[in-house]
C-alpha positions as CSV (number, residue, x, y, z in Angstrom):
1,M,148.4,-22.2,122.3
2,I,145.2,-20.2,122.8
3,G,146.3,-19.2,126.3
4,A,149.6,-17.8,125.0
5,I,147.7,-15.7,122.4
6,V,145.3,-14.3,125.0
7,S,148.2,-13.7,127.4
8,A,150.1,-11.8,124.6
9,I,147.1,-9.6,123.9
10,V,146.5,-8.9,127.6
11,I,150.1,-8.1,128.4
12,G,150.5,-6.2,125.2
13,A,147.5,-4.0,126.0
14,I,148.9,-3.3,129.5
15,V,152.4,-2.6,128.3
16,G,151.2,-0.4,125.4
17,A,148.9,1.6,127.6
18,L,151.7,2.1,130.3
19,A,154.1,3.2,127.6
20,R,151.7,5.8,126.3
21,L,151.4,7.1,129.9
22,L,155.2,7.3,130.3
23,V,155.8,9.1,127.0
24,P,155.4,12.9,127.5
25,G,153.0,14.9,125.4
26,K,150.0,13.8,123.4
27,Q,150.4,10.8,121.1
28,H,148.2,10.6,118.1
29,M,147.8,6.8,118.1
30,S,144.7,4.6,117.9
31,I,143.9,2.0,120.5
32,G,144.6,-0.7,117.9
33,L,148.0,0.7,117.1
34,T,148.8,1.0,120.9
35,L,147.8,-2.7,121.2
36,I,150.0,-3.7,118.3
37,V,153.0,-1.8,119.7
38,G,152.4,-3.4,123.1
39,I,152.1,-6.9,121.8
40,V,155.3,-6.6,119.7
41,A,157.2,-5.1,122.6
42,A,155.9,-7.9,124.9
43,L,156.9,-10.6,122.5
44,L,160.4,-9.0,121.8
45,G,160.9,-8.4,125.5
46,T,160.1,-12.0,126.4
47,L,162.4,-13.3,123.6
48,I,165.3,-11.1,124.7
49,A,164.8,-12.1,128.4
50,H,164.8,-15.8,127.5
51,L,167.9,-15.4,125.3
52,F,169.8,-13.8,128.1
53,G,168.4,-16.2,130.8
54,L,166.6,-13.4,132.6
55,A,163.1,-15.0,132.6
56,D,163.9,-18.1,134.6
57,T,162.8,-16.8,138.0
58,R,160.1,-17.9,140.3
59,G,157.1,-15.6,140.6
60,I,156.9,-12.4,138.7
61,D,159.6,-11.7,136.1
62,W,160.2,-8.0,136.9
63,I,163.2,-7.7,134.6
64,E,161.3,-9.2,131.7
65,H,158.3,-6.8,132.3
66,I,160.6,-3.8,132.6
67,L,162.3,-4.8,129.4
68,Q,158.9,-5.1,127.7
69,L,157.9,-1.7,129.0
70,G,161.1,-0.1,127.8
71,L,160.6,-1.6,124.3
72,A,157.0,-0.4,124.2
73,V,158.1,3.2,125.1
74,I,160.6,3.1,122.3
75,G,157.9,1.7,120.0
76,V,155.4,4.5,121.0
77,L,158.1,7.1,120.4
78,L,159.0,5.7,116.9
79,V,155.3,5.4,115.9
80,T,154.5,9.0,117.0
81,R,157.6,10.4,115.3
82,I,156.8,8.6,112.1
83,G,153.2,9.7,112.3
84,M,154.2,13.3,112.8
85,G,155.9,13.4,109.4
86,R,152.9,12.0,107.6
87,T,150.1,14.1,109.0
88,S,149.4,17.7,108.4
89,G,148.7,19.7,111.5
90,P,148.2,23.3,112.4
91,G,150.6,25.5,110.3
92,R,151.2,22.8,107.7
93,T,149.9,23.0,104.2
94,G,149.6,19.3,103.7
95,T,151.3,19.3,100.3
């Protein structure tokens, strides 16, 4: 149980960081939010891979990891788009 939690955190951190590198432009996200997006993407990617029988390979489950990364990229895009509407930047009045 503890190993699964640590694994989710480590994989989530890696997947979240890679997703932020792949999304063009600057993302205004904290490290904590990046970690949360990565963990959610890793868990959803694992769940989807298991549902479709894609995670029953020997060795590294590349399809599962690519799915996790794709979901993390979508998550980063969603979070940054939602965040853009809430913050006041240059040229905005903030009202």
